[in-house]
ROZA-367918 format. One record per residue (C-alpha): residue in one letter; z, x, y. Coordinates in pm, whole numbers, padded with zeros to 5 digits, always signed. Each point is the difference from the previous one (the first is absolute). Layout:
N
AZXY...
END
This chain:
564
M-01778-03778-01055G-00126-00080+00348A+00263-00267+00050G+00272+00234-00113A-00119+00263+00244G-00002-00256+00279L+00357-00098-00073N+00108+00361+00011I-00170+00055+00335E+00164-00307+00149A+00339+00097-00136F-00015+00355+00139P+00074-00090+00366R+00294-00214-00110R+00145+00285-00208L-00055+00239+00290S+00174-00236+00245K+00300-00018-00230R+00026+00375-00021F-00064+00063+00372Q+00194-00225+00235L+00051+00105+00361D+00375-00056+00007F+00284+00210+00147W-00006+00268-00270T-00378+00038-00008S-00056+00009+00375G+00310+00216+00050T-00124+00254-00255L-00347+00021+00151L+00136+00036+00356L+00262+00257-00099A-00252+00204-00202F-00243-00005+00293F+00276+00099+00246I+00101+00297-00216A-00360+00108-00060V-00098-00013+00370P+00050+00378+00056L-00247+00085-00276L-00252-00250+00132A+00052+00133+00355V-00068+00359-00102S-00318-00105-00178F-00118-00203+00300F+00087+00261+00262A-00172+00271-00201L-00327-00185+00065Q+00037+00049+00375P-00181+00285+00184S+00195+00326+00008G-00222+00208+00224D-00105+00339-00131I+00326+00062-00185W-00169+00018-00341H-00258+00249+00126H+00289+00213+00123L+00195-00038-00324L-00303+00079-00217K-00062+00320+00194T+00364+00110-00002V+00272-00127-00233L-00117-00294-00214S-00117+00207-00296R+00331+00187+00011Y+00194-00328+00007V-00186-00127-00307M+00012+00322-00202T+00367+00062+00078T+00091-00358-00091F-00193+00029-00327G+00162+00336-00080L+00347-00133+00076M-00046-00306-00221L-00151+00204-00284G+00280+00259+00004V+00281-00254+00029G-00156-00222-00267I-00027+00282-00255G+00345+00137+00085T+00183-00332-00027L-00181-00087-00324L+00105+00327-00164V+00360-00012+00119G+00054-00375-00036A-00171-00073-00332G+00114+00323-00168N+00367-00045+00085A-00013-00372-00083W-00114+00093-00351L+00270+00265-00036V+00294-00225+00090T-00136-00295-00201L-00089+00152-00336C+00151+00349-00007R+00362+00093-00057F+00150+00292+00191P+00319+00069+00201G+00031-00202+00322R-00270-00252-00090R+00219-00299+00090I+00067+00145+00345F-00363+00091+00060E-00107-00359-00080W+00141-00124+00332A+00019+00328+00193L-00379+00035-00008L-00014-00307+00227L+00216+00162+00271P-00289+00159+00199L-00123-00356+00059A+00280-00029+00257M-00122+00305+00192P-00275-00067+00259A-00281+00254-00021Y+00024+00090+00367V+00369+00085-00036V-00074+00238-00288A-00281+00149+00209Y+00244+00077+00282V+00249+00159-00239Y-00246+00224-00183T-00166+00109+00322D+00337+00122+00119V+00060+00175-00335F-00342+00162-00053E-00123+00079+00353F-00009+00361+00128A+00349-00018+00155G+00140-00199-00292P+00250+00130-00255V-00256+00061-00281Q-00234+00228+00193T+00291+00164+00182L+00159+00085-00337L-00328+00139-00133R-00042+00223+00306D+00357+00128-00037I-00048+00077-00371F-00339+00172+00023G+00031+00146+00349W-00292-00192+00146E-00008-00019+00379S-00271-00253+00086S-00229-00259-00158R-00275+00264-00020D+00202+00185-00266Y-00012-00281-00257W-00159-00333-00085F+00196-00324-00026P-00149-00350-00044D-00002-00209+00317I+00207-00314-00051R-00171-00165+00299S-00328-00047-00181L-00183-00241-00228G+00161+00169-00299G+00343-00045+00155A-00067-00370+00060I-00111-00042-00364F+00315+00181-00119V+00234-00216+00210M-00169-00332-00081T-00012+00079-00372L+00376+00059+00000T+00077-00329+00176L-00267-00233-00143Y-00006+00089-00371P+00278-00261-00073Y-00264-00274+00042V-00190+00141-00297Y+00318+00089-00190L+00140-00352+00035L-00310-00181-00124A-00071+00259-00270R+00356-00023-00130V-00017-00379-00018A-00332+00025-00184F+00138+00255-00248V+00320-00202-00055Q-00203-00312-00079Q-00241+00167-00243S-00019-00125-00357V+00204+00210-00238C-00264-00041-00273I-00270+00222+00151L+00256+00267+00081E+00130-00005-00357V-00356+00030-00133S-00050+00298+00229R+00306+00171-00145T-00106-00065-00360L-00333+00168+00080G+00190+00313+00100K-00056-00029+00376T+00236+00197+00222A+00167-00152+00305W-00266+00122+00242Q-00285-00087-00237S+00134-00357-00020F+00034-00002+00378F-00362+00096+00068S-00166-00191-00284I+00201-00324-00008A+00262-00054+00271L-00209+00112+00297P-00311-00210-00079S+00206-00312-00074A+00195+00042+00326R-00319+00048+00201P+00017-00327+00203S+00355+00076+00119L-00091+00360+00082I-00303-00107+00203I+00206-00252+00196G+00271+00260+00063V-00250+00261+00123S-00169-00266+00216L+00333-00076+00168V+00055+00372+00054L-00342+00045+00161M+00056-00298+00230E+00333+00148+00110A-00163+00339+00056L-00273-00161+00211N+00262-00189+00202D+00209+00309+00071F+00013+00115+00361G+00323+00196+00040T-00085+00269-00254V-00364+00054+00096D+00084-00006+00371F+00280+00255-00040F-00219+00224-00218A-00303-00047+00231V-00209-00128-00292E-00289-00205+00139T-00032-00314-00211L-00152-00336+00088T+00344-00137+00089A+00062+00286+00242G-00350-00057+00135I+00078-00364+00084F+00289+00112+00220D-00217+00268+00162V-00292-00232+00079W+00225-00276+00128L+00270+00184+00194N-00173+00323+00104M-00359-00124+00041N+00109-00346+00122N-00261-00178-00213L+00143-00302-00178S-00334-00111-00146G-00056+00345-00144A+00352-00001-00145A-00067-00339-00159Q-00323+00128-00151L+00178+00307-00136A+00269-00233-00133V-00265-00196-00188A-00125+00331-00143A+00354+00069-00124L+00013-00352-00139C-00322+00072-00189F+00183+00287-00172V+00262-00250-00117L-00260-00253-00114L-00180+00280-00185L+00326+00082-00178L+00052-00362-00101W-00361-00030-00118A+00029+00323-00198E+00321-00125-00163R-00168-00324-00105K-00321+00173-00108S+00185+00258-00207R+00147-00278-00210S-00326-00198-00009N+00037-00262-00274Q+00259+00200-00191R+00327-00170-00092Y+00314+00154-00140F+00223-00209-00227N+00276+00057-00250T-00109-00166-00323S+00341+00043-00159T+00324-00181+00063K+00194+00291-00140Y+00219+00117+00286Q+00274+00237-00099A+00131+00340+00100L-00288+00233+00081P-00050+00307-00219S+00137+00316+00156Y-00099+00364-00005H+00296+00240-00004L-00093+00303+00207R+00133+00343-00091R+00038+00333+00180T-00303+00079+00216K-00130-00357+00006M+00345-00130+00088L+00029+00250+00286G-00348-00092+00121A+00086-00371+00003V+00319+00061+00200V-00184+00218+00254S-00282-00253+00027C+00246-00279+00086L+00219+00213+00227F-00290+00136+00206P-00097-00319+00188I+00361-00122+00029V+00128+00321+00155L-00299+00063+00227G-00059-00366+00089F+00357-00119+00054V+00292+00237-00066L-00111+00296+00211P-00119-00205+00303S+00319-00211-00015C+00224+00308-00010I-00180+00161+00294L+00012-00322+00202G+00368-00044-00085Y+00075+00354+00114Y-00184-00053+00329A+00154-00345+00056W+00351+00141-00049G-00058+00296+00232F-00183-00193+00273Y+00183-00330-00019E+00096-00008+00369E-00353+00084+00113S-00142-00271-00227I+00237-00264+00133S-00090+00092+00359H-00359-00120-00059N+00113-00367+00013F+00029+00006-00377Y+00199-00322-00038S-00231-00192+00232I-00305+00122-00191L+00168-00076-00333S+00067-00352+00129N-00368-00036+00097S-00109+00102-00350L+00245-00235-00169V-00099-00295+00219L-00373+00063-00042S+00028+00055-00376S+00219-00307-00048L-00232-00221+00207S-00306+00127-00190A+00172-00055-00334I+00102-00357+00092L-00348-00093+00124S-00171+00155-00303V+00233-00170-00248L-00033-00341+00166A-00380+00029+00007G-00006+00124-00359I+00215-00289-00123F-00214-00258+00180L-00331+00138-00125A+00115+00058-00359Y+00161-00344-00029A-00302-00177+00153V-00232+00172-00248R+00230-00101-00287L+00027-00355+00129K-00371-00064+00054E-00161+00224-00263N-00306+00016+00221A-00247+00289-00014L-00062-00010+00376L+00370+00032+00082K+00042+00281-00251S-00296+00187+00151A+00135-00051+00353A+00342+00133-00099R-00153+00301-00176F-00222+00075+00301A+00299-00014+00235S+00177+00248-00228I-00256+00282+00015G+00166+00151+00307Y+00206+00236-00216A-00324+00171-00105V-00100+00060+00364P+00118+00303+00203G+00266-00082+00259A-00212+00142+00282V-00281-00241-00093L+00235-00298+00005A+00144+00113+00333V-00347-00018+00154G-00044-00347-00149V+00336-00120+00134L-00055+00122+00356I-00344-00157+00037P+00097-00369-00047M+00337+00045+00170G-00166+00163+00299K-00246-00289+00024A+00286-00250-00025D+00192+00177+00278V-00304-00002+00228F-00061-00371-00068I+00364-00098+00066Q+00016+00204+00319G-00326-00155+00120V+00128-00354-00062L+00333+00064+00174K-00171+00168+00294H-00257-00277+00040F+00232-00301-00025F+00335+00133+00120D-00092+00318+00192I+00244+00194-00220S-00061+00361-00096T+00174+00099-00323G+00021+00301-00222L-00104+00025-00363F+00126-00269-00234F-00106+00152-00330S-00159+00344+00034G+00250+00283+00010T+00291-00214-00122I+00211-00009-00314L-00194-00314-00097A-00318+00207-00022V+00165+00255-00229S+00150-00274-00217Y-00337-00175-00023G-00164+00325-00108N+00269+00056-00263L-00044-00357-00126T-00373+00058-00047R+00051+00338-00169F+00293-00083-00228L-00068-00362-00095A-00143+00124-00331L+00345+00126-00102S+00178-00330+00066Y-00282-00224-00125G-00033+00200-00321A+00375-00014-00064M+00015-00374+00071E-00304-00076-00216A+00140+00200-00291S+00341-00168+00031L-00143-00352+00015L-00220+00065-00303K+00315+00050-00207I+00117-00356+00078T-00137-00255-00243P-00204-00288+00154N+00238-00236-00181M+00256+00074+00273D-00236-00143+00261G-00057-00310-00212A+00373-00050-00048A+00057+00029+00377R-00266-00264+00068T+00161-00244-00245L+00322+00040+00198G-00181-00099+00319L-00026+00345+00158G-00305+00078+00210P-00169+00344+00008A+00216+00133+00286K+00330-00108-00157T-00114+00128-00340L-00066+00339+00156K+00338+00002+00174R+00219-00130-00283V-00181+00125-00311H-00230+00292+00064L+00174+00203+00271P+00325+00040-00198M-00201+00109-00304I-00208+00263+00182R+00282+00160+00199G-00062+00329-00178G-00367+00003+00100I+00087-00093+00359L+00250+00285+00020A-00245+00249-00151A-00276-00104+00243A+00235+00019+00299I+00118+00347-00100L-00352+00133-00050V-00128-00135+00334F+00316+00118+00181V-00033+00355-00134D-00375+00024+00060T+00050-00117+00359M+00269+00265+00050K-00252+00266-00110E-00313-00144+00168L-00131+00240+00266P-00366-00042+00113M+00014-00373+00068T+00339+00024+00172I-00120+00282+00228I-00292-00214+00121L+00165-00343+00024R+00357+00076+00112P+00120-00107+00346F+00034+00257+00278N+00311+00217-00050F+00066-00170-00336E+00073+00262-00263T+00066-00041-00370L+00139+00261-00235A-00352+00078-00125T-00150+00048+00348Q+00298+00201+00126V+00000+00228-00305H-00374+00056+00042Q+00037+00079+00372L+00293+00239-00047A-00172+00181-00287T-00320+00030+00203D+00210+00156+00278E+00133+00254-00255L+00346-00162+00003L+00029-00054-00375E+00377+00058-00001E+00054-00283+00247S-00228-00233-00197A+00189+00058-00327L+00253-00282+00046G-00276-00254+00062S-00197+00132-00298L+00302-00035-00229S+00051-00356+00122I-00358-00087-00101V+00051+00168-00339A+00328-00189-00054A-00181-00330+00058G-00275+00111-00239L+00252+00041-00282L+00042-00379-00021P-00328-00070-00183V+00053+00308-00218V+00331-00143-00122Y-00162-00339-00058L-00297+00145-00189S+00214+00229-00216R+00215-00298-00106T-00296-00218-00098I-00245+00244-00158R+00202+00042-00320G-00042-00372-00070A-00379+00018+00027R-00050+00021-00379P+00001-00330-00192G+00273+00005-00258A+00179+00285+00174G+00328-00166-00050E-00052-00060-00371
END
């Protein structure tokens, strides 16, 4: 027994050395993961630096309001998106009523509409001088706001309303996939026990889809926490808005970093809660019986209710804002063009394309290295580098500027000392800084797509390539890349579109006088020039339709045996 144990101990280092070899792929993965994760590490380090009496000031004034407003926003948006997303996903999956086929993909359309764009539109519609209140005053003869009460759209409630309309597709998408993939057996048993559609939904479908619903709501809450355009326009004081205030208005970078870490704690709390809620529970289908799901044919009142339930978020979250923006863009086309529209559109396209290319290249390298080495350390490094998507853009912006600012100071010092040359900034305030921030934030999208695509390729393909004398790099180029073209395209589209919509990080990191469609639309809307921002808003929405088309084409194939 002792001898056997000794042999095992001696063999362990040899097995470890075989699995972990510091070659090109291993060292490249570790360096790339560290490079991408530097902003997060920088924020954490800088938050440890003294920040003066900023926290004493915040505690006495606005910090409690920041925290309570952020919590209220996340609670309201979480409940709203869960109700709208999960409920409508169940309706279009297992109920039969007129228009169901159209609603299946149309319910994804609000995903293309940035929340801040919808906020601008509905502020124009519902404010005191807007058409809704003007019509009410004309009908009832009211003369001023003292004569009646109307909800204020520029409020926490308004922010919850807008974000629910634009973010519920995250929950709808994952809930629909979960419902489509459910075992037909438990649903048939439910019907034989006399359960109605909604009784089956609450007692069977909803509990079994719980992991997907929790993930969907977690994504929604992270997006709500990251939002800056909506809360800034509505003057809702969240932690993200507070980071901008402490940094730009109070000129306290350390305090902003510490507030950024507080916002990051909200995200980590969400992730912990998601893991804790599942605990050791696992959800499996114990049947291989995949066939057409049972359907509930809705009649009369229930049919009308289902149609209204599906129409409500589509009309309010996409159709109405698009029509209003189209009307404004048509009427104010010349004014919109005069704001250097084509130059700004070019900036957005260049930045989005560069970010997509960098993210896809990094995702391919990391995913292939993890597949090649099957090493736990490399997998952990790649996963750690991919957590940027869960971090608010304003937090990442702080993390990007800190190391880039230090690098600029170091380079200028070296050039001044040895060559007596005084230069400007090399990294900070350049398009490279914005692209680096986007790489850190959106790597999760490309890495996830690449990892999922490579998992579908049997390891036998790698073995066959080796027998033909191909090394890892040539195997990737000749075998894997052609087979994962779909995943590469999907990742590129997702990163491209998210970069087009990204606002808080772009505002902080962009070069001087460098505008993107998102920053220009935000500035014009803030200046009460919504009509002139409509063309730029529609351009962002048009780009956002790309992933909607892709998702709507793939979701129907999510059920095993769907084609049988």
